[in-house]
Every structure is written in C-alpha cells, then in structure tokens.
N, C-alpha and C positions, 0 to 999 in steps of 0.2 A: 504494500500499499504506499502511496506517495505521502510524504510528510506534509505537503501543502493541504491535504484533506483534513488535517487536525486543526486548521486555523480558518477564521473568517478575516478577509482582507478588506480594508477600506483606506482611502486617501484622506489625509488631514493636513491642514496648513496652520503653522504656529508662527506668531511674531516673536523673533528672537533679537535682542540687542546685540549688535556687533560693532567693532571698531575697525574702520578702514585702515589697513597698514600703510597706505600712501599718504592720505591727508589727515589721519588721526581723528576723524570725526566719528562720533558714535551715533548710530541710527538704528531703528528697528526694522528688520527685514523679514518678509514672509518666506519661510522655509517649508518645503513640502516633505511630508513623511508618509511612509507606507506602514500602517498599523496592522499587525497580525495578532488578533486576539484568539486565544485558545478556546475551542468549542466546549460547550458544557458537557457533552457526552461523546463517547467514542463512535466513529462512523460505522455503519453496517458493514459486515463482511470482514472485520478485522480479526487477525489471528493473534496468537499469544505474544509473538514478537512485536506486533503493532501495539498491543495493549501496554507493553513495557515502555515503548517509545512514547506513547501518549501520556503515560504517568510522568515522565521526565520533561515533557514539553512545557514551555512557559510562554506567556504573551510577551511580545516585543515590538519595537518600532525601528524601522530602517530609514535613514535619511536618503531622500531621492536627489536633492540639489547638492552639487559640489562647489559651484561657483555662484557669487553674488555680485551684482553691479553696484558700485557706490552711489548713493543718492545725492551726494554733494554735486552741485551744478558745475563747479570748476573741475572736479576730479573725474567722475564717471568711469573710473577704471574697475575692471573685474578682479576680484580676489577670491582665493580659495578659502572655504570654510575648514578650519582645522578642528581637531578634537574628536569626540566620539561620533561614530556613524551609526551605531546600534545602541538602543537603550532598552533595558529590560523593564517591563511594567510590573 
C-alpha cells in the first residue's frame, strides 16, 4: 500500500515575517505549504505491515516555495528561504 493513502493533503498559505538579505528590510511574505494530515483510520485492504507503518505515521507540513521576491520597491531581488522545509504537526 502506498504511504500517501495514510494522509489527507491540502494546500495552505501562511504569512511569515522574513528579512531580505540584500536590503535588510523585514516584511511579511505569503509562503505556500502542503499539509499532510494523518487519516483517522487505516484505509481498507491494509495488511499487517501497512498497519505498523500507519501507527508510526505523523501529520506534517512541507514547504512548497523556495524563493521569495523582496517587497521593497527599490530592491525587488529574489532570495532563498532557509531553515526548515518540513514541520511536524
């Protein structure tokens, strides 16, 4: 059984304050995330190995955006978002 069947997926956008490394201005940027929430019960047709995998599975979020454009009118440069790309819920 595919591991993706253990989760419900949805897209979510969160406003995150970031500092542009070029102009040093702090702004709030919309960052897209893919939220994978663990289902309440095991899908049908699952075997014993699938049951063990399902017990260990946890809900988590994966960041979709890697680059952000600065909102400062004079700068407008794109910079990479560093830090965690996966967050456990």
